[in-house]
N, C-alpha and C positions, 0 to 999 in steps of 0.2 A: 443344418447340413454342414456348416463350417467346422463343427466339432470333429468331423471325420478326418479332416486334414491333420489336426493336431494329434488325433488318435493314431493316424497312420505313421506320423513321425515317431511317436513314443513306442509304437509297436515294432517298427522295423529297424530303427537306428541302432539299438543294442546288438541285434543279431548280425548286423552288417558291418560291425567294427573291424572284422578281419579283412574286409575289402574297402575300408573307408578311404577312398582316394579323393583328390580335389574336386572333380566333377560331382561326385556323390555328395560330398560335404556342402558344396554350394547349392545343390538341388534341395537339400533339406533346409538350408537357410532361407532360400527363396520361397519354399513352400510355407514356412512359418510366417515370413514377412508378408507375403501376398494374402494369405488367409487372414492375418490380423488386420490388414488394410481393408480387405473385403468386409470383415466383420464391422469395422468402424463405419464404412460406407453404408452398409445395410442399416445400422443403428441411426445414422444421420438421416436416412430416408424415412425412418420411423419416428419413434418417440423422442429421439435425441441422443446425443453422445453419452455413453455411460461415464461414470465418474472416474475416468482413468487418471485424472490429475487430483484425486482426493488426497487428503493429508497423509494417509498411510502410505501412499505411493511416492511421496516427495523424496525420501532418501534414495529410492530406487532410481528415479529420474536423475537425481544429482549424481549418483554413482555412474550411470550411463553417460552423462555429459562429461564428467571428469575423465572417465576411461576413454571416451572418444577423443578428448583433447590430448590425452597421453599418446594415443595412437597417431594423431596428426603430427605430434612433436617428436615421435620416435625416430631414432636413427636407423631402425630396422623395419620401417613401415612397409618397404617393398617386399619383405619376407613374411610379415605377420598380419597384414591388413585383412586377409581373408579369415584369419582366426578370430578376429574381433566379432565377426558375424555369429560365431557360435555362442559367444557371451550374450550378444543382443537377442538372439533367438530364445535363449533361456529366460531373459527378462520378459519378452513378449508372451512366452508360454505362461509365466507366472501371472501376468496381468489378465490374460484371457481366462485362465483357470479360476481366477478370483470371481468371475462373473458367471460361471457355469451354474445352471439350475440343477436340481437333483437328478433328473433323468439324464442330462448330458454328462454329468459327473460319473454316473454309474456306467454309461457307455464307454467313457474314456478309461475308467478303471478296468473295464473288461478288456480293452485293447492293451493296457499295460500287462494284464495277466497273460494274455495271449503272447505278447512279446517275451515275457519271462519264460513261457513254455518253449518258445523257439530257441532261446538261449540254452535252456536245459537240454533240449533235443540235440543241438549241435555239440554241446559240451560232452554229453554222454556218448554221442556217436564218435567223437574224436577220441575219447578215453578208451572205448571198447573196440572200435573198428580200426582206428589208426594207431591205437596203443600209445598215444602221446597227447596229453592235455596241455603241455607247456608251449607248443608251437602253433601259432596261428589260432589261438583261442578266440571265441566269439567277441571278446573285448580285447582292447589293446594289450592288456597285461593281466596276469592271474590275480594280482591285487585289486585291479580295477574290476575284474569279474566278481571277486569276493564282495566288493562294496556294492555292486549292482544287486547281488543276492540279498545283502543286508537291507538295501532300500526297499526291495519288493516284498520282503518277508512279512512285515506288519500288514501290508495290503492283502496278502494271501490269508493271513489269520482273520482279518476283518471279514473277508468274503468266504471264510470257512473252506478254503481250498487246501485241505490238509495234505493232499498228495504233492501239491506244488511246494508247500512249506517244507515238507520232508526232502524233496529234491533239491531245494535251495540250500538247506542245511548240509546235505551231502556234498554239494558243490563247494561250499565254504570249507568243509573239511578237506576236500581234495586239493584246493588251492594252497592249503597250509599257510594262510595269510594271518600272521600274528596281528597285523593292523586291524583286520576284520574282527578278530577275537577281542582285542581291546575296545573296538567300537561297540561290539555286542555287550561287553561288560559295562561300558559307560551307560548305554541305553537301559540295560536291566537294573543297574544301580539307581538311575534316576527314577525308574518306575517304582522300585522298592521304597525309595525315599518319599515319593509322592503318596504312596499308599500309607506309609507310616505317619506322614504329616496329616493326612486326612482322617486318621484314626480308623481306617477300614481294614487294616491288615497289620496288626502289631507283630504277627508271626513273621512278617517280612524282615524283622531285625536279624533273624538268623540267616535268611537268604542274603541280606546285604553283607553280613559278616563273611559268608562263604564266598561271595563275589570278590570282596577285598582280598581274601586269602588266595584266590585264583590269580590275582594280578601279579603276585610275586613270582610264581613259576613262569608266567608268560614273559615277564621281563628277563628272567634268567635264561630263557630259550633264545633271546635275541642274539644273533651272531655278531661277533666283534667287527667283522668286515662290513656287515650291513649298517651297523651303528656308525662306524668310521666314515662310510660313504655319505650317510645322511648328514653328519656333522660338517663334512666338507661342502656339500651342496647348500646347506643352510647358511654357512658362512659366505658362500658366493652370493646367495640371494641378499644377505644383509649388506655386503659390500656394494652390490648393484643399487640397493636402496640409498645408501649413503652418497653414491655418485650423483644420483638424480632424485632427491627425496620428494620433490613436488610433482614432477611430470612423469617419472618412471621411464622405462624403456619401451613401453607399449605392450598391450595384452599379448600373451603367449610368446614373449621375446626371450624368455629365460634360455630356451634351447639354443638361441643364436648368440646371446651375450655372455653366457655363463663361462665359457672357456677363457675369456679375457680376464675374469675375476678370480679364477681358480688359482690357488697358490702353487708355485712350482714344486713338482714332486709330490703333490698331494694325492691321497688315495682316491681312486676312481675319478679321474680328472674331468669327465664329461657326463652329463645327464640331460635328457630332454626336459625333465621336471625337477623342481627343487625338493620334492617329497615332503613338502609342508605347504599346504594351500595358502595359508595366511601370509607367510613370508614371500611366497611366490607372487601372490596378488599385490602385495605391498611393493615389491621390487619392480614389477611390471607396470603397475598403474599409478603409483605415487600415493602419497599420504592422503590428499583430499578424497580421491576415489575410494581408497581403502576404508577411510573413516565412514564415508557415506554407505558403502556396501556392507560393512560389518554391523553398523548401526541398524541398517535395514534387516539384515539376517536375524539379529537379536530380537527386534520388534516383531517380525513375522513369526519367529519361533514361539514367542510368548503368547501370540494370538492362536497358534495352531493347537488343535485338540485332537483327540483320538489316538489310535496307535501310531498313526503316521508321524506324530510328534517325536516318537522315540526313534523312528527311522532317521529323521533329521538330526537328532542328537547323535546318533551313531555315525552318520556321515561327517558331521562336524568334528567328532572325536577322531575318526579315521584320518581326517585331513591334517591332523597334527603331525602325522608320521608318514603320510603317503600322498599320492597325487590323483586319487580317484575322481575328484570333482573337476580336474583338468580335462578329463575325457568327455567329449561333447554329449554322448548318450547318457552318461551318468549325471552330468550337470543338468540336462533338460529334464530328466526324471526327477531330480532333486528339486528343481524349481516348480514342477507340477505338484509334487507332494507338499511343498512348502506353502502353497496357496491355500488359504482357509476357505472352504466352501461355506456359503451363507446366503442370506436373502439378497436378492438383486437390488442394488441401491437405486435411488431415483436418478433418472437421466438428466443431464444438464441441457438447458435450452440450446438449440442450434442457431447461434448467431453468425454474423459475418466473420468474426475472428475465428470461430471454430471451423467454418468452411474454408477460410484461407489456410488455416493450419493443416486441414485435410488435403488441400490441393498441394501444399508444400511437401507433405509427406509422400504423396503420389509421385511428385517430381524427384524427390530424393530416392524413392524406390526404383524409379526408372534409371536414374544415374548409377545406382548401385548395381542394377542388372547389367548395364553396359560395362561397368568396371569388372564384373564377374566374367563377361565374355572376353574382355581384354586379358584378364588373368589366365583364362584357359588358353588363349592364343599364345601367350608368353610361355606357358608350361609346355605347349606343343613345340614351340621354337627351341626351348631349352633342351628337350629330349632329342630333337632332331640334330641340334648342334653337338650334343654329347655323343650321339651315335656316329656322326661324321668324324668327330675327333678320334674315336676309338678305331675307326677304319683308316686312320692316317691322313684324313683330308681336313687339316686344320684351317685351310683357307675357306672351305665351304662352311665350316662351323662358325668362323668369324663373320662371314657374310650373312649367315642366318640370324646372328645376334645384333648385327649392326643397327637395325632400326630401333633398338632399345637403348642405345648409348646416349640418346639425347636426354634432356631433363624429364623426369617422370618417376613413377613408382618402381619401375623395373631396372633402372640404371645400375643400382648397386649390385643386385644379383647377376646382372649381365656382365659387369666388369669383373666380378670375382670368378665367374665361370670362364671368361676369356683369359684371365690370368692363369687359371688351371690348365686350359687347353694349350696355351702357349708354352707352358712348362713341360708339356708332353712331347713337344717337337724335338725329338732326340737328334734328328739330322741337322738341325739349325744351330750353329755355334753361338748365335745371339739369343737363344731361347730364354736365357735367364734375364737378359736386359728387357726383352719385349714383354716377358711375363711381369717383371717388376713395374713396368710402366702402368699396366692395368691395375696392379695392386696398389700402387701409389695413388692412382686416381680413385680407387675404392676408399682409401683412407681419407681423401679429401671429401668424399661423399659421406662417410661415416667413420669418424675417428675411433669408434669402439668396435670395429670389425675384427674379431679374433682371427678370421680366415686370412685377412690381409697381413696382420701382424705376424702370424705364424709363418706364412709363405715368404714374406720379405726377410724374416730372420734366417730362413734356410738359404735364400738367395745371397744375402750379404755375408754369410759365413764363409764364402769362397775366398781363397787367398787373393790378396790385393784389394779387398773391399773392406778393410778394417775401419776406415774412416766412415764409410756408409753404415757399417754395423754399429759403430759408436753413436752416430747421429740417430739411428733408429731407436737404440736403447734410450737415449735421452728424450726423444719424442714420446715414446711409450710411457716413460716415467711421468711425463707431464700430463698424460691422459688419465692413467690409472694411479691417481695420487693416493 
């Protein structure tokens, strides 16, 4: 029965991307975590714990541990700790999917197919009824929508769902995603090479030649501004990695840290994603986590068979130039497809150490649930404070955020928001000074805060503050070496 929880997540998460707010995101994370723990508990009560710590899972657990360390050491952990749960949920989905029997796998595949039909329905409804596919698409971005279609396409072919395959192809054409085209060419090229190598399809040599010829016009169609933007974001990600090569800045921190590493006057100065999954993961999680994670991906890809293998290849190729795997729904589906279905391994005996580990996991899940409730409470306080500030009641806004100024995860975002609120107090002649106090406190909390550096630069540019401006520039140069 627990398979229905994972099926539910894979079915709904993609079609709900347009309304993917924090409570919904945390609900999906908790559903995956609690279902996984329930599965482990049921197995412990039965034959014993499945081989979740088998040798093939070792790189995955190492990547999870190193990535968690990166999060704990992150200067942006108050902003990104909820995002790490999306990564963890994907890892749990992979592990659980690796132990599904044939019937459970077929039911989960059916749920993925139903989810794809939901995405197709909303996309076509938006294109024909609302006359605009570009705004509020079922996924975060049209490129992400294209990757989702590429991921589901081989599954539709395996299940002989020709109508769905045709609809997904139409969506890819509608999105005009060159990244998806390159991904499809990479997957088709690998398929042709594998057929030629096995001697089953020598005629595929001509197909391979045609695919290589198609690559040239695709690259020719790349717009100069799109390429320039990507080069700037890739350089920012590389500079982030060089600043903290071992620990990184924390999973999903690129959107918060990138502005500080973007060169002055560079094209497209800000982006949520690096548009290169490999550089982004490296900059956010550090070298040890990246080495373990990419080694795991390579090993899992080599084990994967069937048409789903080519969907994985397409996703990895797409990730060279775009951010599709940074979208939770795409990443979760990717992890599910990456898991190789097979015979159920022999369970491990349930000793005291295993029971203690299970109890510790339950305690950790409880602590995480409590942290999620605190995160939702802070989000509510932040929204109420912002609303009070917009209504001209800065004092009420400050009072609403005051409980979060003590040591804790939410101190940095609370300080940055208070700095912004105080800068809006137009009737207060000391608004610049009071705002600078909060931003200076934010820098003490996180020396890489682009928000604080940018705001203080504006404040200290006022006449008479030349010394403060010079000192700020010197401090910033010491951080961004």
